[in-house]
N, C-alpha and C positions, 0 to 999 in steps of 0.2 A: 645621083642617089649616093649621100658621105658619109665614110665609116672614118668617127672620130680613132684617133690613137692613142688619147689621154683623157675621155670622155670623165666631164662632172653632169652631177646629177641638177640641176636648178628647179624644175620643177612636177609635179602627177595634174595629171588633169583630169578633173572629174565627169561630172551630170550635165547634161545640154541644158544650155537657159534659154528661155524664149525659143521664137523660131527661127529666126535671122541667121543661124549657126554659130553663135555663142557658146560657150563652156565655162564654166566654173573652174577656174585654175589654183591650185595650193602652190603656193611660189616658196622657194627657200632661198630666198634673196633676204635681207635682211629690209632692204624694204618694197617689197612687193609688188608697184609701181613699176620700179628699176627693170624687172623682167623683161622689159620690153629696148632695153641699153643697151642688151645684148648682139644685138643680131637676130640670127638665122637661130634655131632652135632645132634639135635634130633628135628621132625617133632613132630605139637601138637597130630598128629594121633596116633605118637608109634616110626615112620619108624626113623631109625640109620643113617646118615652119616657121610662115615671117606672122610677127604681130601686127596687123593693123590698128585696130583698139582694143584698148588695155582702160579698167574700169574697177576702185574696189568696192568693196561689200562684202561689208565686214573683216570676218577670217577667208577672203579669199581674195583673188580678182576674177575680175569675169573678162574673157577674152574674142575676141573677135580676130581668124585666122585668115590668107589668104588663101582662098578655093574651097573654104568651109562654109558652105553660103546657105543650110538648110538644117535643119530642128536632124535629119534620118545621119547627114555628115560626121553633126555633133557629136550624136552618140556613140559610132560609131569609134570616138577617141578613146571614149571612157575608162580611165585606168593606166591610159598614156603617159610614161617616164618620159621625159625633156631633158634633154641634154646640152653640154654645149663645149670645146674643147678646151683642154686645161690653160692656154697658150691665150684665152679670151679676158682669163679674168685679170685686174689690174693690181701686181704686184703690189705697184709703188705706194701704194692708199695702206698697206700695213705700217702697223706699230712693233718694234718688236717681239713684245709679248702673244702678237696675232700670230692665224696663219689662215688655212682653208681647210677643212676638211678630209679634203683629198689626198692632200700631201701630208696626210697624218698615215695611209691606207699603203701597209707595206714598211711601215720603220719598224724596226726589233725593238723589243720590249728587255729593257738586262734591268739589274738591280746596283747596285752600290761595288758587290763583288764580280760582277762582269756575269752571272749569271746569268740565260736566255732564259727567256718569256715563250720566244714562238713573237710574231710581227700580229701587226692593229691588223683585223680583216673585215672590221667596221666601223661606226661609229653608230650610236644611237641614243634619244632625248625621249624616254616617257615621259617624261612632266619635272621631275627628279633631280633631274642635272645628267648630266649628259655623260656616258658610259663606254667606253673602250673596248670590242670584244679583241681578246688576242689569243692567235690557238698558234702552238706548238705542231711537228712534225710529230705525227700520230697521236695527239691529244685532242682532249675535247674540247673545244672554244672555253673563255671562262668571260666573264665582264666586268673590267676594275672603273673603279668609277674616274673621270677624269676629271680629279680637284687638284690642287697647291698641294697637299698633305698625296696625295697619292703619284700624281706626279713628280718630279721635280725639275725635270730638264726634258726639254727639245730640241732636238740636233736633226735640222731639216736637211743641212751640209753631211753631213756624219750618216747619218739614214738609221737614229738608234731614238730609244724615249727610254732617259734613265728614269726609272720607278722606286718607291717605298717595298718593296714587297706585303710588307706587315698592314698598311696602313691603303696599298691596294687588293686586302687582304690574300692576299696567295702564301702568305704566311701568320702566326699564330704567334704570342710573344715566344713559345717555348725554341720557333725558330722551324717547327713545324704546318706540314700542310695544309689544312683544315678541312680539305677535299679528301684525304685521304683517315680510314681509320685508323686507332691507335689502339693496340695490340693490351687488349685487356689482363691484367695480374689476376693468376689462379690460387683461391686459400689454400 
């Protein structure tokens, strides 16, 4: 049983495929077939999985893991998330403007005046572009677009993300936060 110190989500196991223990897997790697290049994959409960065979199938890959030899064992894995240790990811292949989403989580989100909006707690992609979830102490999480207009600079070594609060939707043109009701004037 291996407990990862800095886990990075690589894939989620889906439904069983056939009778030999194969499963459909949603891979989060740029090349889904590269999932097998990272060595053993780990579940949050400490189990380790070795890929024996992998092949493409439309939007998923079909994987056969060591020790999963029948449909019942494959069905028991449905919904299981698979991780690797962050150190197993190849940093040298990244350009200056590229990074792993796992590296953004926990970064402080600040504007040009130094005002903090909280920290990045998650990154989502619902199909229309990536969104950063930002949560400050005692505040509800907010989603901001992960775009060049909203995110001006990412400083991994400094542990912060510089944003434009207007483009991020955290302030309107007058500097008010759009999430707070404005007082109405009485006649």
